[in-house]
N, C-alpha and C positions, 0 to 999 in steps of 0.2 A: 616735809612738804611733798606734794605730788611731783612727778617728773614725767616727761614724754616717754611713752613706751610703744613700740611698733606693734607688739602683740595686742595691746589694749586698743590701739587705733584700729586694727583689723577687726577686732571683736565689735567695736563701736560701729564700723561700717555695716556689720551684719544687723545691728539694731536699726540702722538707717534703711536697709532693705525692708525690714519688718514694718517700718513706718510707711514706706511707699506702698507696701502690700495692703496695709490697713486703709490707706487712702483709696486705692483701687477698689477695694471691697465696698467702700462707702458710696461709690458712684452708682447711680441708678442704672446707667447703661455703660458699663466699663469698656465694652467693645467699641464705643464711639462717644465718649463723654462730652466732647466739645462740639457735637453736631457737625463734624467735618464731613460725614458720609464718605463719598469717594473723592470729593473735590479737594484741591489744594490751591494755594495762592494767597496773596495779601488781602484781597477784597473779594467777597462773594455776596452779591446782592441777595441771592436766594437764602443763603445762610443768615444774613441779617434779618430777613423777613421771618425766618423760623424763630430766631432768638426773640424778636419783638412779640411774636405770637405766644411764646412760652411765658414771657413776662406778663402778658395779658391774662393768660390762663391761671397763672400763679397769683394774680392780684398784687404784683410787686409794687412797693412804694416807689415814687418817682426818683428818689435820690439813688436808687440802685439800678435804674434802667441802663446805665452806662456799662454795667458788667455783663459778661456772658453768663446767662442764667444756668450755670452748671447744676444739675440735679443730684443732690446728695441725699442719702437716707440718714438723717440725723436723729431718727427715733429708734434705731437699732444699732448698738455698738458692733464694730467688726468682730468677727470670730477668728481667733488665731488658728483654729484647726481647719479652716476652709482655704481652698486655693481660688485663684481668680485669673482671668485673662484680661489684659488691659492693653488698649491701643494707645501707644505712647506718642504718636505723631502723625504725619501725613505723608503722602507720596510713597517713597520707598522705605520710610521708617517702619521698622518691624513691630509686630505685636509681642508683648511680653507675657511670659507665664510666671506668675507668682504662686509657687506651691508651698505648702507647709514644710519648714525645715527644722533643724534641731532646736533653734531658739523658740519657734512657734510651738513645737510639740512639748517643750519643757514648761509651758504655762499651765498651771493647774486651776487658775481662777482668773476670769476676766469680766470686766464691766465697763461702763462708760458714764461720764457726767456731762451735763449740758453747759452752756456758756456761763450760767450762774453758779455752776458747781453742784447742781442738784442731780441726784441719781436718776438714771434713765431706766425705767422698768422694761423688762423683756418679756414678751408674751410667748409662751411655748405650749405646744399641744402634747398631751400624754394620754395614758389610759383613762384618766379621770377628767378629761376635758381640757379646757384652756386654763393655764396657770400663769401668774405674773411673778417674775423673779427680778431681783435687783442685781443679779450677776450669774455667770455660767460657771458651774463646776465641770472641769474637764477630767473625767475619771481615768482616761487612758494616757494622761500626761506622763512624760518621762522625767519630769522635775517638779519643783514646788514653787515656781515663780508666780507672783501675783501681779496682774496687769490692769491698769485703769486708763482708758482712753480719754483724752480731753479735747475740747473744741475751742476754736478761735476764729478770727476773721482776717482776711487779707483784702487789700484794695484801698486802704485808708490813705489820705494825702494831707498835706498841710491845710488845704482849704476845707477838706471834709474829713477830719480826724476820727469820726465815729461811723462814717458810712462805708461799711465793708460787706463782704459776702462770707457767711459762716460755713465752716467745714470742720471735719476732724483734723486737728493740727498735729497730733502726736500722741504719745503714751508715756506713762510712768510705770516702770517695771521693777519690782523689788525681788531680789534674789536672796532668800534666807540663808542659803548655803555659804555665801560669801559676805553676808550682811551688807549688801550693796544696792543702792537705788540708782537706776539709770533713767534719765529723762531724755527722750528722743523726739525731735521735731522732724516733720516731713519736709522734703524739698518742694520747689514749685513745679507745677504742671501747666502745660499751655496748649496742647494740640499743635497747630501750625506755629512754630517758633517765630518765623519771619513776620507773620501777621500780628502775633501777640506783641512782639517787640515794637513794631511800628505803631500800633494802636496805643499801647501803654506809654510810649515815649512822647508821642505827639499830643494826645488828648487825655491821658490817664483813663482810657476806656479798655474794654475787652476783658481778657483774662485777669481776674483780681489778683492772682499770684504775681503776674508780671507788672501790674500797676504798683504793687509793693516793691518789686525788684527795681523798677525804673524810678522810684522815688528815693533811692539810696543816697543821693547827693543833696536832697532837701533836708534841712536841719531842724532839730527840736532840742531845746535845752531841758534837761531833766533835773529838776530841783533836788531829788533825793540823792543824786550823784554830784553834788556841789556845782550844779548848773553846767555840767559837762555837756558838750554838743554831740548828739548821736544822730544816726540816720533816721529820718522821720518815718520812712516806709517801714523799716524793720521794727522800730520801737513801737509804733502804733499797732502793728500786727501782734507784737508780744503783749502789749498792754491789754489787748482784747481777750487774751486767753488766760490772764493772770488768775482770776477767780477759779476758772475751770481747772487750771494746772495745779493750783494749791490743793484743791479738793482731791484731784487725782493722786497727788503725791501722798497725802494723808491716807487715802484709801489703799494705795499700793503698800505702804509701810505697815498699815493696820496695827498701829501701836508699838511697832518695833523701832529700835534706834539703829540706823545704819552706821557702819564704820566708814563708808565711802559713798559720796554722791557724785555721779558723773552726768554731765550734760553733753549731748551730742546731736549732730544733724548734718546732712549733706546739702550743700548749696544754700538756698534760702533757709533750710533747717539749721545749718551751721550758724547763720546770722542770728536766728531766734534763740539758739542754744547759748550764744554769747550774752544776749540780753538777759536770759533767765539766770545765767551764772552771776552776772553783775547784780541782779536783783536779789539773789539769795545772799551773796557774800556782803553786799553793801547797800541793800535796799529794803524792800517790803515783803518779798516772797517768803512765806512761812516764818515771818519775823519772830513771833513768840516761840515757836518750836525751835528754830535754829539758834536762838539766843541761849537755850538750855543745853544744846549738844555741840555748840561751836568747837569746844576744846577737844572733843573726842571723835570728830568726823573730818575727813579730808574731802575737799571739794575741788573739782577740776572740770575743764571743758575740752572736749575733742571736736574741733570744728573741721569738717572735711570738705575741701573744695569750696570754702565759704568766702563770701565777700566781706570786706571790712565794715564795721558798724560804727566806728568812731570817726568824727570829722575834725581834723586838725590836731597838730602836735600838742597844743595847749590843752585840749580836751583829754588827750591821753595822759598828760601829766596830772591833771586834776583827778582822773580816775585812779591812777596809781597811788596818789596821796590818800584819796578817799578810802581805798581798799586796804591801805597800810602795807603795801608792797606790790611786787610785780604780779599781775593777774596770772593765774594758773590756767592759761588758755593755750592749747597746742594745735597749731594749724598744720594739717597734712594735705598736700596739694601737688598737682602736676605743675612743673615749671612752665608749661605751655598753656596754662589755664587763664583765660582773660577774666573770668568771673572773680577769681582770687586777686585779680589785678597784679599778676606776676610780672616782674620787670622784664622777663624774657619774651613776653608777648608784645612786640613792638608794632605790629601791623595787624589790626583786626578791627572789625566794625565796632565791637564793644568798647575797646580801649579808645578808639577815635571819638565815639560818642561821649564817653566819660570825660575825655579831655575838653571837648567843646562845651559840654554842660558845666563842667567844673570851672572853666575860664569865664563863662558868662554869668554864673550864679554865685560861686564861692571861690574867688581867686586866691583867698588866703587860708581856706580850710579844706585842704585835700584830705581824702579818706586815708585812714591809717589802721594798721592791724594791732590788736592787743596781743600780748603774750609772745609766744615763740613760734616762728615759722619754720616748718620742716619740709623743704621741697623733696618730692619723690623722684629721684634722679633717673630711675628706670622707666618712668613714664615717657613714651616717645611720640605718642600721637599728637597731631595738631588740634587746635581748637576748632570746632566745639567738642570733638571726641575726647579731648584732654580732660573735659569736665565730667565725663560720665562715670558712674559708680564702678563699672567693670574695669576701666582704665586705672582708677584710683586703687582698686584692689590689686591689680598687677604690680603697681608700684609699692604697695604695702607688703605684699608677699616677698618681693625682692629685698625690702628693707628688713623684714623679719629674718630672712636668711642671712643677711650680713650681720645682724646684731646677735643672733642666737645660734646660727649654724643649722637651724632646722630647715628641712626641705619640705614645704607644704605640698600636698597633692593638688592636682588640678581640681577645679570646682565648677563643672559645667552647669550645676544647678543654681549658682548664685544669682545670675541675671539672664536666664535663658530666653532667647528670642526664637521665633519660628515664622515660617512663611504661611500666610493665610490669605487666600485669594478667593473671595466669594463668587467671582465670575469665572473661575477656572473650570477645567474639565472635571467631569464626574469622577470621584474617587481620587483626584490628584490635586485637590484644592488646599490641602493642609500638609505641610512637611514639618515634622516635629523638631528637626535639627539635632536633638539629643535623644537617641532611642530609649534610653533608660527612663526618660521623663514622659514617654508617650502616654502611659496610663494616667499620670497626673494631668496631662494636657486634656485628655478626653473628659475627665471628670470636671475640670475647670471650665472647659468650653460649654458643656451643657448646663452648668449652673451660672454662667456669666451672662447669658442672654436667654430670655424666655420668649415664648410665642407672643404672650400678651405685650411685653415691652417692645418687641419688634414691631407689632401691629401699631402700637401707640406712636412709636417714632416714625414709622412710615406714613401714618396719617398726618403727623405734623408737617412733614415735607409736602404731602399732597395738598394740604390746606393753603400753601403759598404758591402753588403752580400757577403760572400765567400763560396765556395764549391758548386757552381751551379750544379744541376743534381742529388745531393744526395737525397734519399727518405727515409722517416721513417714513417711507418704506413700510414695514409692518408695525410701526409704532404710532399710537395716537396719544396725544397729551391727556393726562388724567383730568377728569372733570369733577369727580367726587370720590369719597373714600370707599364706597361700596361698588366701584366699577369692576371691570374685568380683571385687572391685576390683583385686586384684593380677593376676588372669587378664586382665582388661580392659587393664591397664597393659602387661602382657607382649605382648598382641596389638598394642597401639598402637605399642610400641617396634619390633616386627617390621616394621610398616608404615613407620616412620621409616627403618629400615635399608634397606628396599626402595627408598624414595624418594630416599635419599642416593646411590643408584647411578644415574647418568644413562642407563644402558643398560637399565634395568628397563622391561619392557612393562606394559601396563595401568595406566599412571600415573594416569589420571583415576579409575579404579575404586579404586585404593589411596588416593588423596586423599579420595574420598567416604567410604570406610570409616573412615579416620582421623578425619575430621570427625565422623562419627556416634559413634565411640567417645569422642571428646573431649567431645561434647555430653552424652553419657550420664554421663560422669564429673563434669561441671559440675553436672548435675542432682542427682547423689548428694551432691556437695559442698554444694549449697544446701540439700538436705534435712537435712544433718547440721550445719547452721550453729549449732545450739544446743549442740553437743557439741564443744568445742575440739579434743580429741585426735583424734576421728574425722574431722572436717572437715579437720584438718591433714594427715591421710594423703592425702586427695585433692588438697589444695593443693600438696603437695610433688611429687606425680606430675604434676600439671598444669603446675607450674613447669618441669619438664624438657621436657615435650612442647611447651610454648609457646616455650621457648628454641630447641629443635630446629627447630620449624616456621619461626620467623623466620630463624634462622641458615642453614638449608638452602633458604630461599626456597620453602617448601611452602605455596603459596596457591592 
């Protein structure tokens, strides 16, 4: 039987990073996926108007209007060879650089399947024109892993078990060298964590990921598991991806029989990984295939910083009997992590909320963990930092050292963050943090935000501006999308295009003009700082110009 292994857990954390990277790649605007722009706080009227406008433009059905309309590209599978810059939060929360690492580079073939498990065609341009492929061959890969991304939904509740928001939920990756299939689920993303928590907890609205998270104490009885009671939020999210996941697993294995199947995920991903593990070992996932290979494959689940998915001791007993023994689920977590419901976290908003909700709704069915819990004693940060992947990695590295004596080197590229200030001084708006990653950062910045997407996002904010005609200092409220600010942005973009050509003459003059335009836009942004929607127009434009300036070495 499998047993917990710190080195395997550390490797699974790398797969979790891979899943977060794939998620960031799928965001249409990863530099600001949740329409935060520069603003923070629990409630933003201008942001709410933007979200309503997006739903209208998308023609969204009424039952999903309660969700933040996060824009994903579900028609193009993520590419493991690409890097991406992702804005992980608000306020002082840093931007994250996800660059291709060893795992990413070892994937020789990748593709994606939709919610129904159908292949997603990829259109590519080559010497012979446009071609349609069902997957990408990565000729420069350092390994021979085969990857298939799958889709699912989050945001379902007891009242609306089918009404969710679709996204890329993870990947199935087969490693022929070790005859191993790894299924990894991504964790939840939220933008402003405080607002996401409040909206999801009170009305099950806002970020669909957090609606799933905050429905963890609502129960669902699962017939295929002897009517054991599971968390409704997590189970409904898992059920939504079952067809897609099954197709992804079969595509990744490509007719080969693995010796080992591992499920993993961080946070929400760890909860979904447990559901998938249960469904393979004792349910319907790959039922016919697994029945033939059951005796020759070991199956386990590494849940990292994961919440419990089982409600009540009785449900845990039923599952253990149903599976024919103790679940091979191994939890690695910080002792100070409230999401894991660690007993050392006595005073936190999350545990207090759980206690209140549990007392009012399910006084006899407290959440409980499956399998084995392994607290990472070297994790010292308080919650919420205790929950973050880089803190978990620090704890796992220390555990590996104790178990094996190996001293692992520092890994500044695992979860690198950097300072990015679109309204900062010319030439000083980006600070890489890790010099060795500067080139990765430049490439990722210029590919993560385009002029077209910046213009569309700025226009969305301009569409909801109120109070036209008011003036403050050198700033006038925007009245339409082809006003002075958009003219200035167009001129600045023309200069960026000129400067991206190494043969352009008058480079110094162009740089000076770009600097002057940027300074004027910053001045307008600062003048509009009291009006979230209008200042957000400038912020989005400056975001693109700053990324282009740094990525193209325009200093």
